[in-house]
C-alpha positions in Angstrom: 8.1 -14.2 8.9 7.0 -16.2 5.9 8.9 -19.3 5.0 8.7 -18.9 1.3 8.7 -16.2 -1.4 8.3 -15.9 -5.1 10.4 -13.4 -6.9 11.0 -11.9 -10.3 14.4 -10.7 -11.5 15.1 -8.6 -14.5 18.1 -10.0 -16.4 20.7 -7.9 -18.2 19.1 -8.6 -21.6 15.7 -7.3 -20.3 14.1 -10.6 -19.9 12.2 -11.6 -16.7 12.9 -14.7 -14.6 10.5 -16.0 -11.9 11.4 -18.3 -9.1 10.8 -19.2 -5.5 13.0 -19.3 -2.5 13.1 -19.1 1.3 15.8 -16.3 1.2 15.3 -13.7 -1.5 18.6 -11.9 -0.9 20.7 -15.0 -0.9 18.9 -16.3 -4.1 19.5 -13.1 -6.0 23.2 -13.2 -5.0 23.4 -16.8 -6.2 21.9 -15.8 -9.6 24.5 -13.0 -9.9 27.3 -15.4 -8.9 26.3 -17.8 -11.7 25.0 -20.4 -9.2 21.3 -19.6 -9.8 19.1 -21.0 -12.6 20.7 -22.0 -15.9 18.5 -19.4 -17.5 20.1 -16.5 -15.6 23.7 -17.7 -15.8 24.3 -16.1 -19.3 22.0 -13.1 -18.6 23.8 -11.6 -15.6 23.6 -9.3 -13.7 20.1 -9.7 -12.5 18.1 -7.2 -10.6 15.3 -8.0 -8.1 12.1 -6.3 -9.3 9.4 -8.2 -7.4 9.0 -10.4 -4.4 5.8 -11.8 -2.8 5.3 -13.5 0.5 3.8 -17.0 0.5 2.6 -19.1 3.4 4.9 -22.1 2.7 6.8 -23.9 0.0 3.7 -25.5 -1.4 2.0 -22.1 -1.8 5.1 -20.6 -3.3 5.4 -23.3 -5.9 1.7 -22.9 -6.9 2.1 -19.1 -7.1 5.4 -19.4 -9.0 3.6 -21.7 -11.6 0.8 -19.1 -11.9 3.2 -16.2 -12.4 5.3 -18.0 -14.9 2.3 -18.5 -17.0 1.4 -14.8 -17.1 2.1 -12.8 -20.2 5.1 -10.4 -20.0 2.7 -7.5 -19.9 0.9 -9.0 -16.9 4.2 -9.6 -15.1 5.2 -6.0 -15.8 1.9 -4.8 -14.4 2.4 -6.9 -11.3 5.9 -5.3 -10.9 4.5 -1.8 -11.4 1.8 -2.3 -8.9 4.3 -3.4 -6.2 6.5 -0.3 -6.9 9.3 -1.6 -4.7 7.2 -2.3 -1.7 8.7 -5.7 -1.4 12.1 -4.5 -0.1 10.9 -4.7 3.5 10.3 -8.5 3.0 13.9 -9.3 2.3 
């Protein structure tokens, strides 16, 4: 199993948040408990809409940086292309 993932959650206000983790399920739970990123604390609940396997933390950080710099439309296209196929990763 991979040691790192990048993920995108949809916040209650419709905005998207991208992050990296070694445990997607635990990280989404942390966001929803108010222990996640400062950005998501006031935008709960969040829903996982995308996750991607990365080889290691370094690769995940690089991919996270790239995804964070995508336009909203490009992020939505990435999410649509995955169509929920990431659930077997978590």
